[in-house]
C-alpha positions in Angstrom: -42.3 -24.9 -21.6 -43.4 -23.2 -24.9 -45.6 -26.2 -25.9 -47.3 -26.2 -22.4 -47.8 -22.4 -22.7 -49.4 -22.8 -26.2 -51.6 -25.6 -24.9 -52.8 -23.4 -22.0 -53.6 -20.5 -24.4 -55.5 -22.8 -26.8 -57.5 -24.3 -23.9 -58.4 -20.9 -22.6 -59.5 -19.8 -26.1 -61.6 -22.9 -26.5 -63.2 -22.3 -23.1 -64.1 -18.7 -23.9 -65.3 -19.6 -27.4 -67.4 -22.5 -26.2 -68.9 -20.6 -23.3 -69.8 -17.6 -25.6 -71.5 -19.9 -28.1 -73.3 -21.8 -25.4 -74.5 -18.6 -23.9 -76.5 -17.7 -27.0 -79.4 -19.7 -25.7 -82.8 -18.9 -27.1 -84.6 -21.2 -24.6 -83.1 -19.6 -21.4 -83.7 -16.1 -23.0 -87.3 -16.9 -23.8 -88.1 -18.2 -20.3 -86.5 -15.2 -18.7 -88.3 -12.7 -20.9 -91.7 -14.4 -20.4 -91.1 -14.4 -16.6 -90.0 -10.7 -16.6 -93.0 -9.7 -18.7 -95.3 -11.5 -16.3 -93.8 -9.8 -13.3 -94.0 -6.4 -14.9 -97.7 -7.1 -15.8 -98.4 -7.7 -12.2 -97.1 -4.3 -11.3 -94.0 -5.5 -9.4 -91.3 -2.8 -8.7 -88.2 -3.0 -10.8 -86.2 -3.9 -7.7 -88.5 -6.9 -7.1 -88.3 -7.9 -10.8 -84.5 -7.7 -10.7 -84.4 -9.8 -7.5 -86.6 -12.6 -8.9 -84.8 -12.5 -12.3 -81.4 -12.7 -10.6 -82.6 -15.8 -8.6 -83.6 -17.4 -11.9 -80.2 -16.7 -13.4 -78.5 -18.0 -10.3 -80.5 -21.2 -10.6 -79.3 -21.7 -14.1 -75.7 -21.1 -13.0 -75.9 -23.6 -10.1 -77.5 -26.3 -12.3 -74.8 -25.9 -15.0 -72.0 -25.9 -12.4 -73.5 -29.1 -10.8 -73.9 -30.8 -14.2 -70.3 -29.9 -15.1 -68.9 -31.2 -11.8 -70.8 -34.4 -12.0 -69.6 -35.2 -15.5 -66.0 -34.1 -14.7 -65.9 -36.3 -11.6 -67.3 -39.2 -13.5 -64.7 -38.9 -16.3 -62.0 -38.7 -13.6 -63.3 -41.7 -11.6 -63.5 -43.9 -14.7 -60.3 -42.6 -16.3 -62.1 -41.9 -19.6 -59.6 -41.8 -22.4 -58.6 -38.8 -24.6 -61.3 -39.5 -27.1 -63.9 -37.8 -24.8 -62.8 -34.4 -26.1 -63.1 -35.6 -29.7 -66.5 -37.0 -29.0 -67.5 -33.6 -27.7 -66.2 -32.0 -30.9 -68.3 -34.4 -33.0 -71.4 -33.6 -30.9 -70.8 -29.9 -31.6 -70.8 -30.5 -35.3 -73.9 -32.7 -35.2 -75.8 -30.1 -33.1 -74.8 -27.3 -35.5 -76.0 -29.3 -38.5 -79.3 -30.2 -36.7 -79.9 -26.5 -35.8 -79.3 -25.4 -39.4 -81.6 -28.2 -40.8 -84.3 -27.1 -38.3 -84.2 -23.5 -39.5 -84.1 -24.4 -43.2 -86.7 -27.2 -43.0 -89.5 -26.3 -40.4 -90.8 -29.9 -40.4 -87.4 -31.4 -39.6 -88.2 -34.1 -37.0 -85.3 -33.4 -34.5 -85.7 -30.2 -32.5 -83.0 -29.1 -30.0 -85.4 -27.3 -27.5 -87.0 -27.7 -24.1 -89.5 -30.6 -24.4 -93.2 -29.6 -24.6 -93.9 -31.8 -21.6 -91.8 -29.5 -19.3 -93.6 -26.3 -20.3 -96.7 -26.6 -18.1 -94.5 -27.2 -15.1 -92.5 -24.1 -15.9 -95.7 -22.1 -16.5 -96.9 -23.1 -13.0 -93.6 -21.9 -11.4 -93.8 -18.6 -13.3 -97.4 -18.0 -12.1 -96.2 -18.2 -8.4 -93.8 -15.3 -9.0 -91.6 -15.9 -6.0 -87.9 -16.1 -5.3 -87.9 -19.9 -4.5 -89.9 -20.7 -7.6 -87.6 -18.6 -9.7 -84.6 -20.5 -8.5 -86.3 -23.9 -9.2 -87.4 -22.5 -12.6 -83.7 -21.7 -13.4 -82.7 -25.2 -12.3 -85.3 -26.8 -14.5 -84.5 -24.7 -17.6 -80.8 -25.6 -17.3 -81.5 -29.3 -16.8 -84.0 -29.7 -19.6 -82.0 -27.7 -22.1 -78.6 -29.3 -21.3 -79.2 -32.4 -23.5 -80.1 -30.1 -26.4 -77.5 -27.3 -26.0 -74.7 -28.9 -23.9 -72.4 -29.8 -26.8 -69.9 -26.9 -26.1 -69.9 -27.8 -22.4 -69.2 -31.5 -23.1 -66.3 -30.5 -25.3 -64.8 -28.3 -22.6 -65.3 -31.0 -19.9 -63.5 -33.6 -22.1 -60.6 -31.2 -22.6 -60.4 -30.3 -18.9 -60.4 -34.0 -18.0 -57.5 -34.7 -20.3 -55.3 -31.7 -19.3 -56.2 -30.6 -15.7 -56.7 -31.9 -12.2 -60.2 -31.9 -10.8 -59.8 -28.7 -8.8 -58.1 -26.9 -11.7 -61.0 -28.0 -13.9 -63.4 -26.6 -11.3 -61.8 -23.2 -11.6 -62.2 -23.3 -15.4 -65.8 -24.4 -14.9 -66.5 -21.3 -12.8 -65.1 -19.1 -15.6 -67.0 -21.0 -18.3 -70.3 -20.6 -16.4 -69.8 -16.9 -15.6 -69.4 -16.3 -19.3 -72.4 -18.6 -20.0 -74.8 -16.5 -17.8 -73.5 -13.1 -18.9 -76.1 -12.6 -21.7 -78.8 -13.5 -19.2 -77.5 -10.9 -16.8 -77.5 -8.3 -19.6 -81.0 -9.2 -20.7 -82.2 -9.0 -17.1 -80.7 -5.5 -16.7 -82.4 -4.3 -19.9 -85.7 -6.2 -19.8 -86.6 -5.4 -16.2 -87.6 -2.0 -17.5 -91.1 -2.0 -19.1 -90.0 0.1 -22.2 -86.8 -1.8 -22.8 -88.6 -5.1 -22.2 -90.8 -4.6 -25.3 -87.7 -3.6 -27.4 -85.8 -6.7 -26.3 -88.8 -8.9 -27.1 -89.1 -7.3 -30.5 -85.4 -7.8 -31.1 -85.7 -11.5 -30.1 -88.5 -12.1 -32.5 -86.8 -10.5 -35.5 -83.3 -11.7 -34.9 -84.0 -15.2 -33.5 -83.5 -17.1 -36.8 -80.3 -15.3 -37.7 -78.8 -15.8 -34.2 -79.6 -19.5 -34.4 -78.1 -19.9 -37.8 -74.9 -18.1 -36.9 -74.7 -19.9 -33.6 -75.0 -23.2 -35.4 -72.2 -22.2 -37.8 -70.0 -21.3 -34.8 -70.7 -24.7 -33.3 -69.5 -26.5 -36.4 -66.4 -24.3 -36.6 -65.5 -24.8 -33.0 -66.1 -28.6 -33.4 -63.6 -28.7 -36.2 
């Protein structure tokens, strides 16, 4: 019983740690801030800005839940062995090293970011400034950035497959993704105000490199 209890505690700690690291997501932050800035420049009320911003965050949440369920069901269906969790840990370490290399060497060829080809499509959605397009924008951001930032998620999915039933895993996925979107909710609450929006933008510009470096170090530690 003690061994099972310790395993449960360790799993919960890994889920919380991985979700917290994954939530420090410059791509999703940037798109949200640009969208909010555009809405504020159009003279939308704060209530309208909050509604459209919340729809964007909800789109990110739904996309990540769907991706997680798809991968978890695939692992369950094919009976993937225990090494999936170890593969996820290796991916974390590789992603962390790539992020550090990208910050130290600006010309480093591998960039973990939303591809340039997706940005015009996102700009078109922002320009429409509506609730449906905000939801689609959230879906697109999550889908495009997952291959670049989904290492922590992949690790957790591998662990859930090894230790939980599908529906138990689903409950943990909900918890993971609620933690994942929490910084977006906080940014939305702050940046939907014009004065605070400029302060959040300034903070992002000055602290971006430091956040990325520390986030990369956290990825490597969590991987080990």
